C-alpha positions in Angstrom: -70.2 32.8 -16.5 -69.9 29.1 -15.5 -72.6 28.1 -18.1 -70.4 29.6 -20.9 -67.6 27.2 -19.9 -69.8 24.1 -20.4 -69.3 22.6 -23.8 -71.7 19.6 -23.6 -75.5 19.9 -23.9 -77.3 20.0 -20.5 -79.1 16.7 -20.0 -80.9 17.4 -16.7 -84.6 18.1 -17.6 -85.1 20.2 -14.4 -82.1 22.4 -15.1 -83.1 22.8 -18.8 -86.6 23.8 -17.7 -85.2 26.2 -15.2 -82.9 27.9 -17.7 -85.7 28.1 -20.3 -87.9 30.1 -18.0 -85.2 32.4 -16.5 -85.6 35.2 -19.2 -89.4 35.3 -18.8 -89.2 35.5 -15.0 -86.6 38.3 -15.2 -88.7 40.2 -17.6 -91.8 39.9 -15.4 -89.9 40.9 -12.3 -88.6 44.1 -14.0 -91.9 44.9 -15.7 -94.4 44.5 -12.9 -93.1 47.4 -10.7 -92.8 49.6 -13.7 -96.5 49.0 -14.6 -97.5 50.1 -11.1 -95.2 53.1 -10.9 -95.6 54.5 -14.5 -99.0 56.1 -13.8 -100.0 58.8 -11.4 -102.3 56.3 -9.6 -101.2 52.7 -8.9 -104.9 51.9 -9.2 -104.9 52.9 -12.9 -101.8 50.8 -13.5 -103.2 47.8 -11.7 -106.5 48.1 -13.7 -104.6 48.4 -17.0 -102.6 45.3 -16.1 -105.6 43.3 -15.3 -107.5 44.4 -18.4 -104.3 43.7 -20.5 -104.0 40.2 -19.1 -107.7 39.5 -19.9 -107.3 40.9 -23.4 -104.2 38.8 -24.0 -105.9 35.8 -22.6 -108.8 36.3 -25.1 -106.3 36.1 -28.0 -105.6 39.8 -28.8 -102.2 40.6 -30.2 -99.5 42.8 -28.7 -100.7 46.0 -30.4 -104.4 45.7 -29.5 -103.5 44.7 -25.9 -101.2 47.7 -25.5 -103.8 50.1 -27.0 -106.4 48.7 -24.6 -104.1 49.2 -21.7 -103.2 52.8 -22.7 -106.9 53.6 -23.2 -107.6 52.1 -19.7 -105.0 54.3 -18.1 -106.1 57.4 -20.0 -109.7 56.9 -19.0 -109.1 56.1 -15.4 -106.5 58.9 -14.8 -108.3 61.6 -16.8 -111.9 61.0 -15.9 -112.1 58.8 -12.7 -109.1 59.1 -10.5 
């Protein structure tokens, strides 16, 4: 609420950087536990997260990464765990 009362642009580079990354950190903090608890086995969730990070790092888009993660969970929970 205090930031809505400020009319001038924020000049402090540290504060601007901090405010820029707040939504990303909030999303990560909310998503990470959900990834681990959404599956029957936390091992399958952790493996899907790691494989998804690697797939995204290699340049795959959102849909291919999510499909790879879903396939990872399906394979691990159905056949291995």
